[in-house]
C-alpha positions as CSV (number, residue, x, y, z in Angstrom):
1,X,5.6,-9.6,-17.8
2,X,6.4,-10.0,-13.8
3,X,10.3,-10.5,-14.7
4,X,10.6,-7.9,-16.5
5,X,9.0,-5.7,-14.6
6,X,11.0,-6.2,-11.5
7,X,14.4,-6.5,-13.7
8,X,15.3,-2.8,-12.8
9,X,15.4,-1.8,-16.5
10,X,11.8,-1.4,-16.5
11,X,10.0,2.1,-18.7
12,X,7.6,3.2,-15.9
13,X,4.7,4.3,-17.8
14,X,4.1,1.1,-19.7
15,X,5.0,-0.8,-16.1
16,X,1.8,1.1,-14.7
17,X,-0.2,0.6,-17.2
18,X,0.5,-3.3,-17.5
19,X,0.1,-3.6,-13.4
20,X,-3.5,-1.9,-14.0
21,X,-4.3,-4.3,-16.5
22,X,-3.2,-7.7,-14.7
23,X,-5.3,-6.9,-11.8
24,X,-8.4,-5.2,-13.7
25,X,-9.0,-3.6,-10.0
26,X,-7.6,-0.9,-7.6
27,X,-5.3,-1.9,-4.7
28,X,-6.3,-2.0,-1.4
29,X,-3.9,0.2,0.6
30,X,-4.8,1.6,4.4
31,X,-8.4,0.6,4.0
32,X,-9.1,2.2,0.4
33,X,-9.4,1.1,-2.9
34,X,-6.9,3.5,-5.2
35,X,-5.4,2.7,-8.6
36,X,-1.8,2.5,-9.4
37,X,-1.6,5.9,-11.2
38,X,-3.4,7.4,-8.2
39,X,-1.4,5.9,-5.6
40,X,2.0,6.9,-7.7
41,X,0.6,10.5,-7.5
42,X,-0.3,10.2,-3.7
43,X,3.3,9.3,-3.3
44,X,4.5,11.8,-5.4
45,X,3.1,14.6,-3.5
46,X,3.6,13.2,0.0
47,X,7.8,12.5,-1.0
48,X,7.8,16.1,-2.9
49,X,7.1,17.5,0.3
50,X,9.4,15.6,2.5
51,X,12.5,17.3,3.9
52,X,14.5,14.4,3.0
53,X,13.9,10.2,1.7
54,X,16.3,7.7,3.2
55,X,16.7,4.3,1.2
56,X,18.1,1.4,2.8
57,X,19.8,0.5,0.0
58,X,21.2,2.0,-3.4
59,X,19.2,-0.3,-5.5
60,X,16.0,1.2,-3.6
61,X,17.3,4.5,-4.1
62,X,17.3,4.3,-7.6
63,X,14.1,2.4,-7.8
64,X,12.5,5.2,-6.3
65,X,14.0,7.9,-8.3
66,X,13.0,6.5,-11.6
67,X,9.5,6.6,-10.3
68,X,9.3,10.0,-8.9
69,X,10.2,12.8,-10.3
70,X,13.0,15.3,-8.8
71,X,13.5,12.7,-6.0
72,X,17.2,11.7,-4.8
73,X,17.1,9.5,-1.9
74,X,19.9,8.9,1.1
75,X,21.2,5.8,1.8
76,X,21.3,4.7,5.3
77,X,21.4,0.8,5.6
78,X,20.0,-0.9,8.0
79,X,22.7,-2.3,9.8
80,X,26.4,-2.1,8.6
81,X,27.6,-5.2,6.8
82,X,31.1,-4.7,7.3
83,X,30.8,-5.0,10.8
84,X,28.9,-8.6,11.3
85,X,31.2,-11.5,11.8
86,X,32.0,-13.0,8.2
87,X,30.6,-16.6,7.9
88,X,32.6,-19.3,6.9
89,X,33.2,-21.2,3.5
90,X,30.3,-23.3,2.1
91,X,31.4,-27.0,3.1
92,X,32.4,-29.7,1.0
93,X,29.4,-32.1,1.2
94,X,29.6,-35.8,0.2
95,X,26.0,-36.6,1.0
96,X,23.0,-35.0,1.3
97,X,23.3,-31.2,0.9
98,X,21.2,-29.5,3.0
99,X,19.6,-26.2,2.0
100,X,18.1,-23.8,4.4
101,X,14.9,-21.1,3.3
102,X,14.5,-18.5,6.1
103,X,11.5,-16.3,7.1
104,X,7.8,-16.1,6.0
105,X,7.6,-17.6,2.3
106,X,4.8,-16.1,0.5
107,X,4.5,-15.8,-3.2
108,X,6.6,-12.8,-3.4
109,X,9.2,-14.3,-1.1
110,X,9.6,-17.0,-3.6
111,X,6.8,-20.0,-2.3
112,X,6.8,-21.5,-6.2
113,X,10.3,-21.2,-6.7
114,X,10.9,-23.3,-3.5
115,X,8.6,-25.5,-4.6
116,X,9.3,-26.2,-7.9
117,X,13.0,-26.9,-7.0
118,X,12.0,-29.3,-4.1
119,X,9.7,-31.2,-7.1
120,X,13.2,-31.1,-9.6
121,X,14.7,-32.6,-6.8
122,X,12.3,-35.4,-6.1
123,X,12.1,-36.3,-9.8
124,X,16.1,-36.4,-10.8
125,X,16.4,-38.4,-7.1
126,X,18.9,-35.5,-6.4
127,X,20.9,-35.4,-3.0
128,X,19.3,-32.1,-2.1
129,X,17.0,-30.9,0.6
130,X,15.5,-27.9,1.9
131,X,14.7,-26.5,5.2
132,X,12.2,-23.7,6.2
133,X,13.2,-22.1,9.2
134,X,9.9,-20.2,9.4
135,X,6.5,-20.9,7.7
136,X,5.1,-20.6,4.0
137,X,1.3,-20.1,2.2
138,X,1.2,-23.9,1.9
139,X,3.7,-25.9,3.8
140,X,1.9,-28.9,3.0
141,X,2.3,-28.9,-0.3
142,X,6.3,-28.6,0.2
143,X,6.3,-31.3,2.8
144,X,4.5,-33.6,0.4
145,X,7.3,-33.4,-2.2
146,X,9.4,-34.9,0.6
147,X,12.3,-33.1,0.0
148,X,11.2,-30.0,2.4
149,X,10.9,-30.0,5.8
150,X,9.3,-27.0,7.5
151,X,10.0,-25.7,11.2
152,X,7.0,-23.4,11.6
153,X,7.2,-19.8,12.8
154,X,9.6,-18.2,15.4
155,X,10.4,-15.2,17.7
156,X,12.8,-12.9,16.1
157,X,15.5,-13.6,18.9
158,X,15.2,-17.3,18.0
159,X,16.1,-16.8,14.4
160,X,19.7,-17.5,14.6
161,X,19.6,-20.3,16.9
162,X,16.9,-22.0,14.9
163,X,18.7,-21.6,11.7
164,X,22.1,-22.9,13.1
165,X,20.1,-25.6,14.7
166,X,19.1,-27.1,10.6
167,X,22.8,-27.9,9.9
168,X,22.3,-26.6,6.5
169,X,25.4,-26.3,3.9
170,X,24.1,-23.1,2.7
171,X,21.1,-21.2,2.3
172,X,18.5,-20.0,-0.8
173,X,16.8,-16.7,-1.0
174,X,14.2,-17.5,-3.4
175,X,12.7,-13.8,-3.3
176,X,11.5,-12.6,-6.9
177,X,11.0,-8.9,-6.0
178,X,13.4,-6.1,-5.3
179,X,13.5,-6.3,-1.6
180,X,14.7,-3.1,-0.1
181,X,16.8,-4.5,2.5
182,X,16.2,-8.1,3.7
183,X,16.4,-8.7,7.6
184,X,16.2,-12.4,6.3
185,X,19.9,-12.1,4.6
186,X,21.2,-10.8,7.5
187,X,19.7,-13.6,9.9
188,X,20.8,-16.2,7.5
189,X,24.6,-14.4,7.5
190,X,24.2,-14.6,11.3
191,X,23.8,-18.2,11.2
192,X,26.8,-18.7,9.8
193,X,25.6,-19.5,6.3
194,X,26.8,-18.2,3.1
195,X,23.2,-17.3,0.6
196,X,22.3,-18.0,-2.8
197,X,20.0,-15.3,-4.3
198,X,18.7,-14.0,-7.4
199,X,20.2,-11.0,-9.0
200,X,17.7,-8.1,-7.9
201,X,16.8,-6.0,-5.5
202,X,19.1,-5.3,-2.0
203,X,20.2,-9.1,-1.8
204,X,22.0,-9.0,-4.6
205,X,23.5,-5.6,-3.8
206,X,24.5,-6.8,-0.6
207,X,25.9,-10.1,-1.6
208,X,27.5,-8.6,-4.3
209,X,29.5,-6.0,-2.2
210,X,30.3,-8.4,0.5
211,X,31.1,-11.8,-1.6
212,X,29.1,-13.9,1.2
213,X,27.1,-16.3,-1.4
214,X,26.5,-16.3,-5.4
215,X,24.1,-14.9,-7.4
216,X,21.5,-16.2,-9.7
217,X,19.8,-15.1,-12.7
218,X,16.2,-14.4,-12.3
219,X,14.1,-16.6,-13.5
220,X,16.4,-19.6,-13.9
221,X,14.8,-22.9,-14.2
222,X,14.6,-24.9,-11.1
223,X,16.8,-27.7,-12.5
224,X,19.9,-25.0,-12.6
225,X,18.9,-23.5,-9.4
226,X,19.8,-26.9,-7.9
227,X,22.6,-27.9,-10.0
228,X,24.1,-24.5,-9.0
229,X,23.1,-25.0,-5.2
230,X,25.0,-28.7,-5.7
231,X,27.8,-27.6,-7.3
232,X,28.3,-24.7,-4.7
233,X,28.2,-27.4,-1.7
234,X,30.5,-30.1,-4.1
235,X,33.3,-27.6,-4.8
236,X,32.4,-27.4,-8.6
237,X,30.8,-23.9,-8.9
238,X,31.9,-22.0,-11.4
239,X,30.1,-18.8,-10.3
240,X,32.1,-16.7,-8.1
241,X,32.0,-17.4,-4.3
242,X,34.4,-15.6,-2.3
243,X,36.2,-17.8,0.9
244,X,36.5,-14.5,3.1
245,X,35.6,-10.8,2.6
246,X,37.5,-7.8,3.8
247,X,34.6,-5.6,3.2
248,X,33.6,-2.3,4.7
249,X,30.8,-0.5,4.3
250,X,31.3,3.2,3.6
251,X,28.4,5.3,3.7
């Protein structure tokens, strides 16, 4: 249900009903309980009264336009990806491949994706480890796999230095929801890492535009994710990984 719901091809009204049925209770927004349909109606009223609505990515703009009648958001990215220094190619690794995951990793940010990848790496005795530059909702469960190291929290100005210090070959963005921009992706690129992510939301849009990584099907099995990461660092990937990019943003 969740995979289908965030695929970008959802039918809006059945999706609303599915969310209502799944939660069986109102959401809490600004300290008040409100049902999904009421929240959408309220948002429709607010957005319809705006002089203009701005979205940071085309994906976010398209999703908003599907949910709200008469809405045509203007796309203004938070940053110019084209002005960023190009990260180097994924290095060829002969030994253990270290993969960096950055940020505060909760359920929607792919905690269970990371946990299951770590468990698969241990089960199959893969030459693969993960390091979380940041925190998660359950650090100990990850650490108990013996395949994950967690640095702990950091200040925004420490992000790039902390990520670089982990000496990872590449990064994984395990988020399972359609991010509207993703500052974590920016930090990983600025740290010199190419990024694997699911083909959903703004991260997929940005990776596709710049070629600074590769995309995985949403819902891909943990073993397949690990295989793709290892193959990318062994130079055997069949996925499109451009070595360099001449991408320049055009707004």
